[in-house]
C-alpha positions as CSV (number, residue, x, y, z in Angstrom):
1,M,29.7,-18.6,-31.3
2,T,26.6,-20.7,-31.9
3,K,25.2,-20.0,-28.5
4,R,25.7,-16.2,-28.9
5,F,24.1,-16.4,-32.4
6,F,21.0,-18.0,-31.0
7,L,20.8,-15.6,-28.1
8,N,21.0,-12.7,-30.5
9,L,18.4,-14.3,-32.7
10,L,16.1,-14.8,-29.7
11,F,16.5,-11.2,-28.6
12,T,15.8,-9.9,-32.1
13,C,12.7,-12.0,-32.3
14,F,11.5,-10.9,-28.9
15,S,12.1,-7.2,-29.8
16,F,10.3,-7.6,-33.1
17,T,7.3,-9.2,-31.4
18,Y,7.2,-6.6,-28.7
19,C,7.4,-3.7,-31.2
20,F,4.8,-5.3,-33.4
21,A,2.4,-5.8,-30.4
22,Q,3.0,-2.2,-29.3
23,Q,2.4,-0.9,-32.8
24,S,-0.9,-2.8,-33.0
25,S,-1.9,-1.4,-29.6
26,V,-1.3,2.1,-30.8
27,I,-3.3,1.5,-33.9
28,W,-6.2,0.3,-31.8
29,I,-6.0,3.5,-29.6
30,N,-6.0,5.7,-32.7
31,E,-9.1,3.9,-34.0
32,H,-11.1,4.0,-30.7
33,A,-9.9,6.9,-28.6
34,L,-11.6,10.3,-28.6
35,P,-9.5,13.4,-28.4
36,I,-10.5,15.7,-25.6
37,D,-9.2,19.0,-26.6
38,G,-10.5,22.0,-28.5
39,D,-13.6,21.4,-30.7
40,N,-13.7,17.7,-29.8
41,Q,-14.6,18.3,-26.2
42,T,-18.4,18.4,-26.5
43,K,-18.3,15.1,-28.5
44,Y,-16.2,13.2,-26.0
45,L,-18.2,14.5,-23.0
46,A,-21.5,13.3,-24.7
47,Y,-19.8,10.0,-25.3
48,L,-18.7,9.8,-21.7
49,A,-22.2,10.6,-20.5
50,D,-23.5,7.7,-22.6
51,Q,-21.0,5.4,-20.9
52,L,-22.5,6.5,-17.5
53,K,-26.1,5.5,-18.2
54,G,-27.5,4.0,-15.0
55,N,-24.5,5.3,-13.0
56,T,-24.6,6.3,-9.4
57,I,-20.9,6.9,-8.6
58,C,-18.5,8.4,-11.2
59,G,-14.9,8.2,-10.0
60,L,-12.4,10.7,-11.4
61,A,-9.0,9.5,-10.4
62,E,-5.6,11.0,-11.0
63,A,-2.0,9.9,-11.2
64,S,-1.1,12.9,-8.9
65,H,-2.9,15.5,-6.9
66,G,-0.6,18.2,-8.3
67,T,-1.2,18.2,-12.0
68,H,-2.8,21.2,-13.7
69,E,-4.3,19.5,-16.7
70,F,-5.9,16.7,-14.6
71,S,-7.8,19.3,-12.5
72,V,-8.8,21.3,-15.6
73,E,-10.2,18.3,-17.4
74,K,-12.0,17.1,-14.4
75,T,-13.6,20.5,-14.0
76,H,-14.9,20.2,-17.6
77,I,-16.3,16.8,-16.8
78,I,-17.9,17.9,-13.5
79,N,-19.5,21.0,-15.0
80,Y,-20.9,18.9,-17.9
81,L,-22.3,16.2,-15.6
82,I,-23.8,18.7,-13.2
83,R,-25.6,20.6,-16.0
84,H,-26.5,17.7,-18.3
85,E,-26.7,14.5,-16.3
86,N,-28.0,15.7,-12.9
87,Y,-25.0,14.9,-10.7
88,K,-25.6,16.7,-7.4
89,S,-22.8,15.7,-5.0
90,I,-19.0,15.8,-5.3
91,G,-16.7,14.0,-2.8
92,F,-13.0,14.8,-2.4
93,E,-10.2,12.6,-1.0
94,F,-9.9,14.9,2.0
95,G,-11.2,15.2,5.5
96,H,-14.8,15.9,6.4
97,S,-14.4,19.1,8.5
98,P,-12.6,21.4,6.0
99,M,-15.1,20.4,3.3
100,V,-18.1,21.2,5.5
101,A,-17.0,24.9,5.6
102,I,-16.3,25.0,1.8
103,N,-19.7,23.4,1.1
104,N,-21.4,26.0,3.3
105,Y,-19.7,28.6,1.1
106,L,-21.0,26.8,-2.1
107,Q,-24.5,26.8,-0.6
108,T,-24.7,30.2,1.0
109,G,-21.8,32.3,-0.1
110,Q,-20.6,32.8,3.5
111,G,-16.9,33.0,4.1
112,D,-13.7,33.7,2.1
113,L,-13.1,30.8,-0.3
114,K,-9.3,31.4,-0.5
115,Q,-9.1,31.3,3.3
116,L,-11.2,28.2,3.6
117,M,-9.1,26.4,1.0
118,K,-5.8,26.9,2.9
119,A,-6.4,23.7,4.8
120,L,-6.6,21.6,1.6
121,R,-2.8,21.2,1.1
122,L,-2.3,20.0,-2.5
123,F,-5.9,20.8,-3.4
124,D,-5.2,24.4,-2.3
125,N,-4.6,25.5,-5.9
126,Q,-5.9,27.8,-8.6
127,E,-7.5,24.9,-10.6
128,I,-9.7,23.7,-7.6
129,F,-10.5,27.3,-6.7
130,E,-11.9,27.8,-10.2
131,L,-13.9,24.5,-9.9
132,F,-15.5,25.6,-6.7
133,Q,-16.3,29.0,-8.1
134,S,-18.0,27.4,-11.1
135,I,-20.1,25.2,-8.7
136,K,-21.0,28.3,-6.7
137,A,-22.1,30.1,-9.8
138,Y,-24.3,27.1,-10.7
139,N,-25.8,26.9,-7.2
140,D,-26.6,30.6,-7.2
141,A,-29.2,30.0,-9.9
142,Q,-30.7,26.9,-8.2
143,A,-33.4,26.2,-5.7
144,P,-32.0,24.8,-2.4
145,A,-33.0,21.2,-3.2
146,S,-31.2,21.4,-6.6
147,K,-27.9,22.7,-5.4
148,V,-24.7,20.7,-5.7
149,A,-23.2,19.6,-2.4
150,L,-19.5,19.0,-1.6
151,F,-18.2,16.6,1.0
152,G,-14.9,15.1,2.1
153,F,-14.8,11.3,2.3
154,D,-11.4,10.9,4.0
155,T,-10.9,10.6,7.7
156,D,-9.9,13.8,9.6
157,Y,-6.1,13.9,10.2
158,F,-5.3,17.3,11.7
159,A,-5.5,17.9,15.4
160,S,-7.7,21.0,15.1
161,D,-10.3,19.1,13.0
162,I,-10.3,16.1,15.4
163,A,-10.5,18.3,18.5
164,A,-13.4,20.3,16.9
165,S,-15.3,17.0,16.2
166,A,-14.7,15.8,19.8
167,L,-16.0,19.1,21.2
168,Y,-19.0,19.0,18.9
169,C,-19.8,15.4,20.0
170,S,-19.3,16.3,23.7
171,K,-21.7,19.3,23.5
172,Y,-24.3,17.1,21.7
173,L,-24.2,14.4,24.4
174,I,-24.4,17.0,27.2
175,A,-27.5,18.5,25.5
176,N,-29.1,15.1,25.0
177,P,-28.0,13.1,28.2
178,Q,-30.7,10.4,28.0
179,L,-30.2,9.3,24.3
180,Y,-27.4,6.8,24.7
181,T,-26.4,4.3,27.4
182,N,-22.7,4.8,26.6
183,T,-22.7,8.5,27.1
184,K,-21.2,8.5,30.6
185,A,-18.2,6.4,29.6
186,A,-17.6,8.4,26.3
187,L,-17.7,11.9,27.7
188,P,-14.4,12.0,29.5
189,V,-12.7,10.4,26.5
190,L,-14.1,13.1,24.2
191,D,-12.9,15.7,26.6
192,K,-9.4,14.2,26.5
193,I,-9.4,14.2,22.7
194,A,-10.6,17.9,22.6
195,A,-8.0,19.0,25.2
196,P,-5.1,21.3,24.0
197,G,-1.9,19.7,22.9
198,D,-0.8,17.1,20.4
199,N,-3.3,14.9,18.7
200,N,-4.7,13.1,21.7
201,L,-6.9,10.7,19.7
202,Y,-3.9,8.6,19.0
203,D,-2.9,8.3,22.7
204,L,-6.1,6.6,23.9
205,S,-6.0,3.5,26.0
206,D,-7.7,0.3,24.9
207,S,-10.6,1.1,27.3
208,E,-10.9,4.6,26.1
209,T,-11.0,3.4,22.5
210,G,-13.6,0.9,23.5
211,A,-15.8,3.6,24.9
212,I,-15.8,5.5,21.6
213,G,-16.4,2.3,19.7
214,S,-19.3,1.3,21.9
215,L,-21.0,4.7,21.6
216,N,-20.4,4.6,17.8
217,N,-22.1,1.2,17.5
218,E,-25.0,2.4,19.5
219,V,-25.4,5.6,17.5
220,K,-25.4,3.7,14.3
221,V,-28.6,1.9,15.1
222,K,-30.4,4.8,16.8
223,S,-31.9,7.9,15.2
224,S,-29.7,11.0,15.8
225,S,-28.3,14.1,14.3
226,A,-26.6,13.3,11.0
227,E,-23.7,15.7,11.8
228,F,-23.2,14.2,15.3
229,K,-23.3,10.7,13.8
230,K,-20.7,11.6,11.1
231,R,-18.3,13.3,13.5
232,L,-18.4,10.5,16.0
233,S,-17.9,8.0,13.2
234,L,-14.8,9.9,12.1
235,L,-13.4,9.9,15.6
236,Y,-13.9,6.1,15.8
237,Q,-12.2,5.7,12.4
238,G,-9.3,7.7,13.9
239,T,-8.9,5.3,16.8
240,L,-8.1,2.6,14.2
241,G,-5.6,4.7,12.3
242,S,-2.7,2.4,13.2
243,N,-4.3,-0.1,10.7
244,P,-3.0,1.0,7.3
245,L,-5.8,-1.0,5.5
246,A,-8.6,0.6,7.5
247,R,-8.5,4.0,5.8
248,D,-9.7,2.9,2.4
249,E,-12.6,0.8,3.8
250,F,-13.6,3.8,5.9
251,M,-13.5,6.2,2.9
252,A,-15.8,3.8,0.9
253,E,-18.1,3.7,3.9
254,N,-18.2,7.5,4.1
255,I,-19.0,7.8,0.4
256,A,-21.9,5.3,0.7
257,D,-23.2,7.1,3.9
258,F,-23.3,10.4,2.1
259,Q,-24.7,9.1,-1.2
260,Q,-27.4,7.0,0.4
261,A,-28.5,9.8,2.7
262,N,-29.1,12.3,-0.2
263,K,-29.8,9.8,-3.0
264,A,-27.8,11.9,-5.4
265,K,-25.7,10.9,-8.4
266,T,-22.2,11.4,-7.1
267,I,-18.7,12.2,-8.4
268,I,-15.7,11.2,-6.4
269,W,-12.2,12.8,-6.8
270,G,-9.1,11.0,-5.5
271,H,-5.8,9.3,-6.4
272,N,-5.7,6.4,-8.9
273,L,-4.5,4.2,-6.1
274,H,-7.7,4.7,-4.1
275,L,-10.3,4.8,-6.8
276,A,-9.1,1.7,-8.7
277,K,-11.9,-1.0,-8.7
278,D,-9.7,-4.0,-8.1
279,T,-6.6,-4.9,-6.2
280,T,-4.0,-4.7,-9.0
281,M,-2.7,-1.2,-8.2
282,A,-2.8,-1.2,-4.3
283,Q,-2.1,-4.9,-4.0
284,C,-4.8,-4.9,-1.4
285,K,-8.5,-4.0,-1.1
286,A,-8.4,-0.2,-1.6
287,M,-11.3,2.2,-1.5
288,G,-12.5,1.6,-5.1
289,Y,-12.7,-2.2,-4.4
290,Y,-15.2,-1.5,-1.6
291,V,-17.2,1.1,-3.6
292,R,-17.5,-1.5,-6.4
293,K,-18.6,-4.1,-3.9
294,T,-21.4,-1.8,-2.7
295,Y,-22.5,-0.3,-6.1
296,G,-21.5,-2.9,-8.7
297,K,-21.8,-1.6,-12.2
298,Q,-23.2,1.6,-10.9
299,Y,-19.6,2.6,-10.1
300,Y,-17.8,3.8,-13.2
301,A,-14.1,4.7,-12.6
302,I,-11.9,6.8,-14.9
303,G,-8.2,6.7,-14.4
304,F,-5.9,9.7,-15.4
305,D,-2.4,9.1,-16.7
306,T,0.4,11.1,-18.2
307,F,3.9,10.4,-19.7
308,K,6.1,13.4,-18.8
309,G,6.1,16.9,-17.5
310,S,6.2,18.6,-14.1
311,V,4.1,18.2,-11.0
312,T,3.5,19.9,-7.7
313,V,4.1,17.8,-4.5
314,M,4.5,18.6,-0.8
315,D,7.8,18.8,1.0
316,G,6.6,19.2,4.6
317,D,4.3,22.1,4.4
318,E,5.9,23.6,1.3
319,F,4.9,23.2,-2.4
320,V,7.7,22.0,-4.6
321,K,7.9,21.2,-8.3
322,H,9.4,18.1,-9.8
323,N,10.0,17.0,-13.4
324,F,9.4,13.5,-14.4
325,E,9.2,11.1,-17.4
326,T,7.7,7.6,-17.1
327,K,9.6,4.5,-18.0
328,P,9.5,3.2,-21.6
329,A,8.2,-0.2,-20.8
330,S,4.8,1.0,-19.6
331,F,1.2,1.6,-20.7
332,S,2.0,5.3,-20.4
333,A,4.8,5.1,-23.0
334,V,2.5,3.2,-25.3
335,F,-0.3,5.8,-24.9
336,A,2.3,8.5,-25.6
337,N,2.7,7.2,-29.1
338,A,-0.9,7.7,-30.0
339,K,-1.8,10.3,-32.6
340,F,-3.8,12.3,-30.0
341,P,-1.7,14.1,-27.3
342,A,-4.8,14.0,-25.0
343,F,-7.6,11.5,-25.3
344,F,-10.3,9.5,-23.6
345,I,-10.5,5.7,-24.1
346,A,-13.1,3.3,-22.8
347,F,-11.9,-0.2,-22.2
348,S,-14.0,-3.2,-23.1
349,N,-13.5,-6.9,-23.7
350,A,-15.3,-6.4,-27.0
351,Y,-13.8,-4.9,-30.3
352,G,-10.5,-6.7,-29.9
353,D,-9.3,-4.4,-27.1
354,P,-5.6,-5.3,-26.7
355,F,-5.4,-3.6,-23.2
356,Y,-8.3,-5.3,-21.5
357,N,-7.3,-7.2,-18.4
358,V,-3.6,-6.9,-19.3
359,T,-1.3,-5.8,-16.5
360,N,1.3,-3.0,-17.1
361,N,2.3,0.2,-15.4
362,I,1.0,3.7,-15.5
363,T,2.5,6.9,-14.0
364,N,2.1,7.3,-10.2
365,I,3.1,10.4,-8.2
366,Y,2.4,10.6,-4.5
367,A,1.6,13.7,-2.5
368,N,5.3,13.6,-1.3
369,W,7.8,12.9,-4.0
370,G,9.1,9.8,-2.2
371,N,8.6,6.6,-4.1
372,S,6.8,8.2,-7.0
373,G,7.2,6.4,-10.3
374,T,4.7,3.8,-11.6
375,L,2.0,1.4,-10.4
376,P,0.4,-1.6,-12.1
377,M,-3.0,-1.4,-13.7
378,R,-5.4,-3.7,-15.6
379,P,-7.5,-1.7,-18.0
380,G,-11.2,-2.6,-17.9
381,I,-10.7,-4.2,-14.5
382,D,-9.3,-1.4,-12.4
383,F,-10.7,1.4,-14.5
384,D,-13.5,1.4,-17.0
385,G,-11.9,4.2,-19.0
386,L,-8.8,6.4,-19.0
387,I,-8.0,10.0,-19.8
388,F,-4.4,10.3,-21.0
389,I,-2.6,13.6,-21.4
390,K,0.9,13.1,-22.8
391,E,2.6,16.1,-21.3
392,T,1.4,17.8,-18.2
393,T,2.4,20.7,-16.0
394,A,2.4,21.4,-12.3
395,S,-0.7,22.7,-10.6
396,I,-0.7,26.4,-9.6
397,P,-0.6,27.1,-5.8
398,L,-3.4,29.4,-4.8
399,N,-2.2,32.9,-3.7
């Protein structure tokens, strides 16, 4: 009886302490968060711009690729930063080749945007379409040097994109036979990659992989076409695709290559897991870790979180909708108790921030439903700020 009494007392004390701490955290959010909806939007965007003083890379992350409200809010941020803070390039967590065609549309108006977006899988939605159209409208009023450029910072996955890059590189080498000492060894490998059939890049022998790697190393240190250099680099990245940790390091390298070539303030759009600045979420050095290593405090990362609602994910090549609600013992559940249903909060070790450097979970939904649920995060360490929207809805597939 005595043992049970003390166990009940201990549980009661623990529950009281936890509830008190949670209540204190919610009070702190209510005092420091900025609502992002309605008439408050201009105020919070100006505050966000102030947080970005001296910034080079602004990361706009997301708990899922298929959430309507995330994309809408990021569109508001991007349009504001383009028009008021001189951001001139936007990178997406997607392959280089499809984004080249869409960027050409944004610069020149050539092509059918809906057709060009069909390759973008979960990004092939109404929300992203409207973002691209708003950028196109902005570009139409600008001189060529002031237009916003779009790029994909992920490696190319699809056989058609990989084959197109191999063919491009092969033609370039044939037209410029004296530029590189490794041309002779690389040409038959590029022809093999570009040949019809399955994705031949992943069936290369060690010697064939070595030929691409040697040419890539040579091209890195010699002056050459920027497009040839990028496509060859992507092919080389593909030869290392069996290493699951290589992708994020390559994505960070691709971002730095693009940004340092055009010297523009840059916005990057990708999953929370990739944009987080430290290793808490991925449990390894993900893309954001390498971006922070390159840019330091010039990289400002904003996570996006939600508590419940519906989301679009992929089932094979089909869009499907799932409902979800995040577990009670999470940051997401705490944020859901704030007085604002949608808000921006900047994390800091000043002002008694109860979240700073504390580990707890936020919502995580993968492109395929799979192991979706939550992932750990340390506010102020993994993300400088967070946009939380309590209830969200599925993105709208583009028809």
